[in-house]
C-alpha positions as CSV (number, residue, x, y, z in Angstrom):
1,A,0.0,0.0,0.0
2,A,2.8,2.4,0.8
3,V,4.5,1.7,-2.5
4,R,1.3,2.2,-4.4
5,A,0.7,5.5,-2.6
6,A,4.3,6.7,-3.4
7,R,4.0,5.6,-7.0
8,A,0.7,7.4,-7.4
9,A,2.2,10.6,-5.9
10,V,5.1,10.8,-8.4
11,D,3.4,9.2,-11.4
12,E,-0.1,10.6,-11.3
13,G,-0.4,13.1,-8.4
14,P,0.5,16.7,-8.1
15,W,4.0,16.0,-6.6
16,G,5.3,14.9,-9.9
17,Q,4.3,18.3,-11.4
18,T,5.9,20.4,-8.7
19,T,8.6,22.9,-9.3
20,A,11.9,23.1,-7.4
21,R,10.5,26.3,-5.7
22,D,7.4,24.4,-4.5
23,R,9.5,21.6,-3.1
24,G,11.9,24.0,-1.4
25,R,9.0,25.7,0.3
26,A,7.7,22.3,1.5
27,L,11.1,21.6,3.1
28,L,11.0,24.9,4.9
29,R,7.6,24.1,6.2
30,I,9.0,20.8,7.6
31,A,11.9,22.8,9.2
32,D,9.4,25.1,10.9
33,L,7.5,22.0,12.3
34,I,10.8,20.6,13.7
35,E,11.7,23.9,15.3
36,R,8.2,24.2,16.9
37,H,8.4,20.7,18.3
38,A,12.2,20.6,19.0
39,D,11.8,19.9,22.8
40,E,9.4,17.0,22.2
41,L,11.5,15.4,19.5
42,A,14.7,15.7,21.6
43,F,12.9,14.0,24.5
44,L,11.7,11.2,22.3
45,E,15.1,10.6,20.8
46,A,16.8,10.6,24.2
47,I,14.4,8.1,25.8
48,D,14.2,5.8,22.7
49,A,17.8,5.7,21.6
50,G,19.4,6.6,24.9
51,K,21.3,9.5,23.5
52,P,22.1,12.4,25.8
53,I,19.5,15.1,25.3
54,T,22.2,17.8,25.1
55,S,23.7,16.0,22.1
56,V,20.3,15.6,20.4
57,R,19.6,19.3,20.8
58,D,23.1,20.5,19.8
59,S,23.8,18.0,17.0
60,D,20.8,16.0,15.7
61,L,18.3,18.8,15.6
62,A,20.8,21.3,14.3
63,I,21.9,19.0,11.5
64,S,18.3,18.2,10.6
65,L,17.4,21.9,10.4
66,D,20.5,22.8,8.5
67,S,19.9,20.0,6.0
68,L,16.4,21.2,5.3
69,H,17.4,24.8,4.9
70,Y,20.3,24.0,2.7
71,V,18.6,21.5,0.4
72,A,15.5,23.8,0.1
73,G,17.8,26.4,-1.6
74,R,20.0,23.8,-3.4
75,A,16.9,22.3,-5.1
76,R,16.6,25.4,-7.3
77,T,20.2,25.2,-8.6
78,N,19.9,21.7,-10.1
79,R,20.3,22.3,-13.9
80,S,20.4,20.1,-16.9
81,A,23.5,20.5,-19.2
82,V,24.5,20.5,-22.8
83,A,28.0,19.4,-23.7
84,E,29.9,20.2,-26.8
85,M,30.9,17.0,-28.7
86,P,33.8,16.3,-31.2
87,D,31.2,15.9,-33.9
88,A,29.3,19.1,-34.5
89,A,26.3,17.2,-35.7
90,V,26.0,15.5,-32.3
91,V,24.4,17.2,-29.3
92,H,24.8,15.7,-25.8
93,H,22.0,16.8,-23.5
94,E,22.1,15.8,-19.8
95,L,18.6,15.9,-18.3
96,L,18.2,15.5,-14.5
97,E,15.1,13.6,-13.5
98,P,13.8,12.2,-10.2
99,M,14.5,8.5,-9.4
100,G,10.8,8.0,-8.5
101,V,10.2,6.1,-5.3
102,V,13.1,5.9,-2.8
103,A,13.0,3.7,0.2
104,E,15.1,5.0,3.1
105,I,16.1,2.5,5.8
106,L,17.3,4.3,9.0
107,P,19.8,3.4,11.7
108,W,18.9,3.2,15.4
109,N,21.8,5.5,16.5
110,G,20.6,8.6,14.8
111,P,17.1,8.2,13.4
112,L,16.1,11.8,13.4
113,W,19.0,13.5,11.7
114,T,19.9,10.7,9.3
115,G,16.3,10.4,8.4
116,V,15.6,14.1,7.9
117,Q,18.9,14.8,6.1
118,R,18.2,12.1,3.5
119,L,14.5,12.8,3.3
120,A,15.3,16.4,2.5
121,A,17.4,15.4,-0.5
122,I,14.9,12.8,-1.7
123,L,12.0,15.2,-1.7
124,A,14.0,18.1,-3.1
125,A,14.7,16.1,-6.2
126,G,11.0,15.4,-6.7
127,N,10.9,11.8,-5.4
128,A,8.4,10.2,-3.1
129,A,9.8,8.5,0.0
130,I,9.1,5.4,2.0
131,V,11.0,5.6,5.4
132,K,11.6,2.5,7.6
133,P,12.8,3.5,11.0
134,A,15.0,1.1,12.9
135,Q,13.2,-1.5,15.0
136,L,15.2,-0.5,18.1
137,A,14.5,3.2,17.8
138,S,11.4,4.1,15.8
139,L,9.6,6.4,18.2
140,V,11.0,9.7,17.2
141,F,10.5,9.2,13.5
142,M,6.9,7.9,13.9
143,R,6.1,11.1,15.8
144,F,7.9,13.1,13.1
145,A,5.6,11.4,10.5
146,Q,2.6,12.6,12.5
147,L,4.0,16.2,12.3
148,L,4.5,15.9,8.6
149,V,0.7,15.8,8.1
150,E,0.8,19.5,9.1
151,A,3.4,20.2,6.3
152,D,0.6,20.1,3.6
153,L,2.4,17.6,1.4
154,P,0.4,15.7,-1.2
155,A,-0.9,12.3,-0.3
156,G,1.7,9.5,-0.7
157,V,4.8,11.7,-0.9
158,V,6.1,10.5,2.5
159,N,5.2,7.1,3.9
160,V,6.6,5.7,7.2
161,L,6.6,2.0,7.9
162,A,7.8,0.6,11.2
163,G,8.9,-3.0,11.5
164,S,11.8,-5.3,11.4
165,G,14.5,-5.2,8.7
166,A,14.0,-8.8,7.9
167,V,10.3,-8.3,7.1
168,V,9.6,-4.6,6.2
169,G,13.1,-3.7,5.0
170,E,13.5,-6.7,2.8
171,A,10.0,-6.3,1.3
172,L,10.9,-2.8,0.3
173,V,14.2,-3.7,-1.2
174,R,12.6,-6.5,-3.2
175,H,9.6,-4.5,-4.4
176,P,9.7,-3.7,-8.2
177,G,7.8,-0.4,-7.5
178,V,10.8,1.0,-5.5
179,D,13.5,2.6,-7.7
180,M,16.2,3.2,-5.1
181,I,17.3,2.1,-1.7
182,S,19.1,4.4,0.8
183,L,20.5,2.5,3.8
184,T,22.4,3.7,6.8
185,G,23.4,0.7,8.9
186,G,25.9,-2.1,9.4
187,I,28.0,-4.0,6.9
188,E,25.8,-7.1,7.1
189,S,22.7,-5.1,6.3
190,G,24.5,-3.5,3.4
191,V,25.5,-6.8,1.9
192,R,21.9,-8.1,2.2
193,V,20.5,-5.0,0.5
194,L,22.9,-5.4,-2.4
195,E,21.9,-9.1,-2.8
196,L,18.1,-8.4,-2.7
197,A,18.3,-5.3,-5.0
198,A,20.2,-7.0,-7.7
199,P,17.3,-8.8,-9.4
200,T,15.5,-5.5,-10.0
201,I,18.7,-3.5,-10.6
202,K,17.9,-0.8,-8.2
203,R,20.1,2.2,-7.4
204,V,21.6,1.7,-3.9
205,S,23.2,4.2,-1.6
206,L,24.9,2.6,1.4
207,E,26.4,4.4,4.4
208,L,27.9,1.7,6.5
209,G,30.2,1.2,9.5
210,G,33.9,1.4,9.8
211,K,36.9,0.9,12.1
212,N,38.5,4.3,12.0
213,P,41.9,5.2,13.5
214,N,43.0,8.5,15.0
215,L,46.6,9.3,14.0
216,V,48.5,11.6,16.4
217,F,52.0,12.8,15.8
218,A,54.5,14.4,18.2
219,D,54.0,17.9,16.6
220,A,50.2,17.9,17.1
221,D,48.3,20.1,19.5
222,L,47.8,17.3,22.1
223,D,44.9,19.0,23.9
224,A,43.0,19.3,20.7
225,A,44.0,15.7,19.8
226,I,42.7,14.3,23.1
227,D,39.4,16.3,22.7
228,S,39.0,14.8,19.2
229,A,39.8,11.3,20.4
230,L,37.3,11.5,23.2
231,F,34.6,12.9,20.9
232,G,35.3,10.4,18.2
233,V,34.8,7.3,20.4
234,F,32.4,8.4,23.2
235,S,30.0,10.7,21.4
236,L,26.7,9.2,20.6
237,N,27.4,6.7,23.4
238,G,30.2,5.3,21.2
239,E,27.6,3.7,18.9
240,R,28.5,5.5,15.7
241,C,29.7,4.4,12.2
242,T,32.3,7.1,12.2
243,A,33.7,6.3,15.7
244,G,37.5,6.7,16.1
245,S,37.9,3.2,17.5
246,R,41.7,3.1,17.4
247,L,44.5,5.4,18.3
248,L,47.8,5.3,16.4
249,L,50.3,7.4,18.4
250,E,53.9,8.4,17.6
251,R,56.1,6.6,20.1
252,S,57.6,9.7,21.8
253,I,54.2,11.0,23.0
254,Y,52.6,7.6,23.7
255,D,52.9,7.4,27.5
256,D,51.9,11.1,28.1
257,F,49.0,10.9,25.7
258,V,47.6,7.7,27.1
259,A,47.9,9.0,30.7
260,R,46.1,12.2,29.9
261,L,43.5,10.4,27.9
262,V,42.7,7.9,30.7
263,E,42.4,10.8,33.2
264,R,39.8,12.5,30.9
265,V,37.9,9.2,30.3
266,R,37.5,8.7,34.0
267,A,35.8,12.1,34.2
268,I,33.2,11.3,31.6
269,R,29.7,11.7,33.0
270,V,27.6,8.5,32.4
271,G,23.9,8.7,33.4
272,D,20.3,9.5,32.6
273,P,20.1,10.7,29.0
274,L,17.5,13.3,30.1
275,D,20.1,15.0,32.4
276,P,21.7,17.9,30.5
277,A,25.0,17.1,32.2
278,T,25.1,13.5,30.9
279,E,27.8,12.8,28.3
280,V,27.2,9.1,27.8
281,G,23.8,7.5,28.1
282,P,22.6,3.9,28.1
283,L,23.4,1.7,25.1
284,I,20.7,0.6,22.7
285,H,20.7,-3.1,23.6
286,K,22.2,-5.4,26.3
287,R,24.3,-7.1,23.6
288,H,26.2,-3.8,23.1
289,L,27.2,-3.7,26.8
């Protein structure tokens, strides 16, 4: 039903006839809704994903709003192009068109900002979206979906489906009415999406995890390096695809750097994610402990 609604929105409904200006204005209306409900959305993200509420306010909400404002203007600058060819009788015309229906599969460690950031780009280009929140953290995006009703979008432009990746996610990836898959998640999920998308030759955009090193040399600003190392591995409760999970240190600074780092780590405030002083909240699942 969601795919049918999305297809109708882009193939038959008014959304397929909108201008970039129209779509940009719609994104700004969504941004206004997020600003008006910022405290509620921050609360839901904190209790559902365990993220410190200060981080949600300063980072997740800020990135979401910045993405909507940026893409709303960027939509107007997408232009087709004509290229000069070696043969004067040949004209190369590049025409930019929407993909159609894009399914967006969200992670549990940043459902609000990852979802809004990608949704902004999907809608700005004239596509319809089907968003599947993560099973472990779907609350904030389900509430966001309710708010979208007030954004005066045509029916079927944004559809939100909660459920497991094995059921809802795989059904979306397999569905011939879906033109593109955008996944933010783990390596295993990315491999599975590629396998399931192959028979219908869908476009796929994957943002997966990594095991990223911090490199620190003797001539570095060590205070700044320690700040960056702490942020890289402990922000977002350490549950992030861009976490700086390893430190590669020049031997001459090794002992001093590690001693100072350990001292700073011991001072990290672990606690209730709704406490503004908390720096690390509860992990998403007991397995992660």
